[in-house]
C-alpha positions as CSV (number, residue, x, y, z in Angstrom):
1,M,0.0,0.0,0.0
2,E,1.4,3.4,-1.0
3,K,2.2,5.7,1.9
4,I,0.5,9.1,2.0
5,P,2.9,12.0,2.2
6,M,2.0,13.2,5.6
7,F,3.3,14.4,8.9
8,D,6.6,16.0,9.8
9,P,8.0,13.2,12.0
10,R,9.7,15.8,14.2
11,K,6.3,17.2,15.2
12,I,4.2,14.0,15.7
13,K,4.5,11.5,18.5
14,L,2.8,8.1,18.7
15,G,1.2,7.1,22.0
16,I,-1.1,4.5,23.3
17,A,-3.7,4.4,26.2
18,P,-3.4,1.7,28.9
19,I,-7.2,1.0,28.7
20,G,-6.6,-1.9,26.4
21,W,-4.6,-3.6,29.3
22,C,-6.6,-2.4,32.3
23,N,-10.0,-0.8,32.2
24,D,-10.7,2.1,34.5
25,D,-14.5,1.8,34.4
26,M,-14.5,-2.0,34.7
27,P,-11.4,-3.0,36.7
28,D,-12.1,-6.7,36.3
29,L,-11.1,-6.3,32.7
30,G,-7.4,-6.7,32.8
31,A,-7.1,-7.2,36.5
32,E,-4.3,-9.6,35.8
33,N,-2.2,-7.1,33.9
34,T,0.3,-5.2,36.0
35,F,1.5,-1.6,35.5
36,E,5.0,-2.6,34.6
37,Q,3.9,-5.2,32.1
38,T,1.6,-2.6,30.5
39,V,4.2,0.0,30.0
40,S,6.9,-2.5,29.0
41,E,4.6,-3.8,26.3
42,M,3.8,-0.3,25.1
43,A,7.5,0.4,24.6
44,L,8.1,-3.0,23.0
45,A,5.3,-2.4,20.5
46,G,7.1,0.8,19.4
47,F,5.2,3.7,21.0
48,Q,6.8,6.8,22.3
49,G,4.3,7.7,25.0
50,C,1.1,6.8,26.9
51,E,-1.8,8.1,28.8
52,I,-2.4,7.3,32.4
53,G,-4.4,4.4,33.9
54,N,-5.7,3.3,37.3
55,K,-2.7,1.1,38.0
56,Y,-0.1,3.9,37.4
57,P,1.9,5.2,40.5
58,R,0.4,8.5,41.7
59,D,3.8,9.8,42.8
60,A,5.0,11.8,39.8
61,A,8.7,11.1,40.4
62,V,8.2,7.3,40.7
63,L,6.0,7.2,37.6
64,K,8.4,9.4,35.5
65,H,11.3,7.1,36.4
66,K,9.4,4.0,35.4
67,L,8.5,5.5,32.1
68,D,11.9,7.1,31.4
69,V,13.7,3.8,31.6
70,R,11.3,2.5,28.9
71,G,11.6,5.5,26.7
72,L,8.0,6.6,27.3
73,Q,6.5,10.0,28.0
74,V,3.1,10.8,29.5
75,C,1.0,12.7,26.9
76,N,-2.4,13.1,28.6
77,A,-4.7,11.8,31.3
78,W,-8.4,11.7,31.6
79,F,-10.0,14.3,33.9
80,S,-13.7,14.0,34.9
81,S,-15.2,17.4,35.5
82,L,-18.4,17.4,37.6
83,L,-19.6,20.9,36.9
84,T,-23.2,19.8,36.5
85,A,-23.2,17.6,39.7
86,G,-21.4,19.3,42.5
87,P,-19.8,22.6,43.7
88,Y,-18.1,24.4,40.9
89,E,-15.0,25.1,43.1
90,D,-14.5,21.3,43.8
91,T,-14.0,20.6,40.1
92,I,-11.6,23.6,39.7
93,E,-9.6,22.4,42.7
94,A,-9.4,18.9,41.4
95,F,-8.4,20.1,38.0
96,I,-5.5,22.1,39.5
97,R,-4.2,19.0,41.2
98,Q,-4.4,17.0,37.9
99,R,-2.8,19.9,36.0
100,D,0.2,20.0,38.5
101,F,0.6,16.2,38.4
102,L,0.7,16.1,34.6
103,H,2.9,19.1,34.4
104,A,5.4,17.4,36.7
105,L,5.4,14.5,34.2
106,G,6.1,16.8,31.3
107,A,2.6,16.4,29.6
108,S,1.3,19.2,27.5
109,V,-2.3,18.2,27.2
110,I,-5.1,17.7,29.8
111,G,-8.1,15.8,28.4
112,V,-11.4,16.6,30.1
113,S,-14.9,15.2,29.9
114,E,-18.0,16.6,31.8
115,Q,-19.3,13.6,33.7
116,G,-21.8,15.2,36.0
117,N,-24.8,13.8,34.1
118,S,-23.0,11.2,31.9
119,I,-24.6,7.8,31.5
120,Q,-21.4,6.1,30.2
121,G,-21.1,4.2,33.5
122,R,-24.7,3.2,33.7
123,Q,-25.2,-0.4,32.7
124,D,-29.0,-0.1,33.1
125,L,-29.3,2.6,30.4
126,A,-29.0,2.0,26.6
127,I,-26.3,4.3,25.4
128,L,-27.9,5.1,22.1
129,S,-31.5,5.7,23.1
130,R,-31.0,7.4,26.5
131,K,-29.0,10.3,25.2
132,V,-28.4,13.0,27.8
133,S,-28.6,16.7,26.9
134,Y,-27.6,19.9,28.7
135,T,-30.0,22.6,29.7
136,E,-29.2,26.2,28.6
137,Q,-28.0,26.9,32.2
138,Q,-25.7,23.8,32.0
139,W,-24.2,24.8,28.7
140,E,-23.4,28.2,30.3
141,L,-21.9,26.5,33.3
142,I,-19.8,24.1,31.4
143,A,-18.5,26.8,29.0
144,R,-17.5,28.9,32.0
145,G,-15.8,25.9,33.7
146,F,-13.9,24.9,30.6
147,N,-12.8,28.4,29.9
148,E,-11.4,28.7,33.5
149,M,-9.7,25.3,33.3
150,G,-8.2,26.3,29.9
151,A,-6.8,29.4,31.5
152,L,-5.4,27.4,34.4
153,A,-3.8,25.0,31.9
154,R,-2.3,27.8,29.9
155,E,-0.6,29.0,33.1
156,K,1.6,25.9,32.8
157,D,2.0,26.2,29.0
158,M,-0.5,23.3,28.7
159,C,-3.7,23.1,26.8
160,L,-7.2,21.8,27.7
161,A,-8.7,19.4,25.2
162,V,-12.4,18.4,25.6
163,H,-13.1,14.8,24.9
164,H,-16.4,14.4,23.1
165,H,-17.7,11.1,24.5
166,M,-20.6,8.6,24.3
167,G,-23.0,9.1,27.2
168,T,-22.2,12.7,27.7
169,G,-23.8,16.0,26.6
170,V,-20.9,16.5,24.1
171,Q,-21.4,13.5,21.9
172,T,-22.8,14.6,18.6
173,G,-21.3,16.8,15.9
174,E,-23.9,19.5,16.7
175,E,-22.9,19.4,20.4
176,I,-19.3,19.7,19.5
177,D,-20.1,22.7,17.4
178,R,-22.0,24.3,20.2
179,L,-19.3,23.7,22.8
180,L,-16.6,25.2,20.6
181,A,-18.8,28.2,19.7
182,L,-19.4,28.9,23.4
183,T,-15.8,28.6,24.6
184,D,-12.7,30.7,24.0
185,P,-10.8,29.4,21.0
186,G,-7.6,30.3,22.7
187,L,-8.3,28.4,25.8
188,V,-10.5,25.4,25.0
189,F,-9.5,22.8,22.4
190,L,-10.8,19.5,21.1
191,L,-9.7,15.9,21.8
192,F,-10.7,14.3,18.5
193,D,-11.8,10.6,18.9
194,T,-12.6,8.7,15.7
195,G,-14.3,5.8,17.4
196,H,-16.6,7.9,19.5
197,L,-17.7,9.9,16.5
198,V,-18.6,6.8,14.5
199,F,-20.3,5.3,17.5
200,A,-22.4,8.5,17.7
201,G,-23.4,8.2,14.0
202,E,-21.1,11.0,12.9
203,D,-18.5,11.2,10.1
204,P,-15.1,11.9,11.6
205,L,-13.9,13.7,8.5
206,V,-16.7,16.2,8.6
207,V,-15.9,17.1,12.3
208,L,-12.2,17.1,11.6
209,R,-12.4,19.5,8.6
210,K,-14.8,21.8,10.5
211,H,-12.7,22.0,13.6
212,A,-9.2,21.2,12.5
213,G,-7.8,24.4,14.1
214,R,-9.1,23.5,17.5
215,I,-7.8,19.9,17.6
216,R,-4.9,19.4,20.0
217,H,-5.1,15.7,20.8
218,V,-6.1,12.7,18.8
219,H,-7.4,9.3,19.8
220,L,-7.2,6.7,17.0
221,K,-10.0,4.2,17.9
222,D,-11.6,1.8,15.5
223,I,-15.1,0.3,15.4
224,R,-16.4,-3.2,14.8
225,T,-19.5,-2.4,12.7
226,D,-21.1,-5.8,13.4
227,V,-20.9,-5.2,17.1
228,L,-22.2,-1.7,16.8
229,R,-25.3,-3.0,15.0
230,A,-25.8,-5.5,17.8
231,V,-25.5,-2.6,20.3
232,Q,-28.2,-0.7,18.5
233,A,-30.5,-3.8,18.1
234,R,-30.1,-4.9,21.7
235,Q,-30.2,-1.5,23.3
236,M,-26.9,-2.1,25.1
237,S,-25.3,0.2,27.6
238,F,-21.9,1.7,26.9
239,L,-20.0,-0.6,29.2
240,D,-21.8,-3.7,27.8
241,A,-20.9,-2.4,24.3
242,V,-17.2,-2.3,25.4
243,R,-17.4,-5.8,26.8
244,A,-19.0,-7.0,23.5
245,G,-16.0,-5.6,21.6
246,V,-17.5,-2.5,19.9
247,F,-14.1,-0.8,19.9
248,T,-10.8,-2.1,18.5
249,V,-7.5,-0.7,17.3
250,P,-6.8,0.9,13.9
251,G,-6.4,-1.8,11.3
252,D,-8.9,-4.2,12.9
253,G,-12.2,-2.5,12.4
254,S,-14.3,-0.7,9.8
255,I,-12.8,2.9,9.9
256,D,-10.6,3.9,7.0
257,F,-7.9,5.9,8.7
258,R,-6.1,6.9,5.5
259,P,-8.3,10.0,4.7
260,I,-8.5,10.9,8.3
261,L,-4.8,10.9,8.9
262,A,-4.3,12.7,5.5
263,A,-6.7,15.4,6.5
264,L,-5.0,15.9,9.9
265,A,-1.6,16.2,8.1
266,A,-3.0,18.6,5.6
267,A,-4.3,20.7,8.4
268,G,-0.9,20.9,9.9
269,Y,-1.7,18.9,13.0
270,E,1.2,18.7,15.5
271,G,1.1,16.6,18.7
272,W,0.2,13.1,19.8
273,L,-1.6,10.4,17.8
274,V,-2.8,8.0,20.5
275,V,-4.2,4.5,19.9
276,E,-7.0,3.9,22.3
277,A,-9.3,0.9,22.2
278,E,-10.9,-0.4,25.4
279,Q,-11.8,-4.0,25.0
280,D,-11.6,-7.2,27.0
281,P,-7.8,-8.1,27.2
282,A,-8.8,-11.7,27.7
283,Q,-10.3,-11.7,24.2
284,A,-7.9,-9.2,22.6
285,N,-4.4,-9.6,23.8
286,P,-3.2,-6.0,24.5
287,F,0.3,-6.4,23.3
288,E,-0.7,-8.2,20.0
289,Y,-3.3,-5.5,19.3
290,A,-0.8,-2.7,20.1
291,C,1.6,-4.2,17.6
292,L,-1.2,-4.5,15.0
293,A,-2.1,-0.8,15.5
294,R,1.6,0.3,15.3
295,R,2.0,-1.6,12.0
296,D,-1.1,-0.1,10.6
297,I,0.0,3.5,11.4
298,K,3.4,2.8,9.9
299,T,1.9,1.3,6.8
300,I,-0.3,4.4,6.3
301,T,2.0,7.2,7.4
302,G,5.5,5.8,7.4
303,L,5.9,7.0,11.0
């Protein structure tokens, strides 16, 4: 397959999320996989960095040492904002702690998702038919909170990237449009996730081309179309969809990543491309799937 003339390799880094080894929302998935095995296999598969999972040491110096000896960097970590569920100040204080932890590790991005009314963790609710929405007041609150968090991130020369996510009020293309229209373009950016867009019924290329200037972090996640059809037909929850294998790594699902990566390159994207595919590691060996994804990215991009 001919490689697409693409990214400047000096300005792109390849990372992978630990959620394929150990699932934060369902800790029984990958309970047998240790932190050191996880990061060792990430490095062995050929990645330069990683996001942070629930088994990672919370002492920044300890974690940095463990990653440094494997040639890995931290690129991002999930932050749950609870602006719609609790005191505003609590979320801001928790964000500052997360910012400082990531800054100590050398990360430049803080990914955030509003989880105050999310149903992604509700196994009793069908993810596609029980869509949540924000009220006008909640939109205003979230925009205010994200703008403040973006300003706090900028204090450390970091950037805030909002993760559109199934089960939240920022799931569809229209909701992404609204969020970005309501927030400061110099403070609030987008974490672009291919798998969540397809799951939500959106075309990733449409969202990418519309908001390329706001994208600061990328999750390369594939979808198994046959499983997605079953999720729709059986009215499955998000967590049950993950267990069923709705997500996989690039090269193993139905998404064509060539035009997506070409569009990112054409837009001048710089930063991390992160493979993220939560699935049952007993069914999808994390190291083998990491290697599969790494080969697919190299085949397409030459990176």
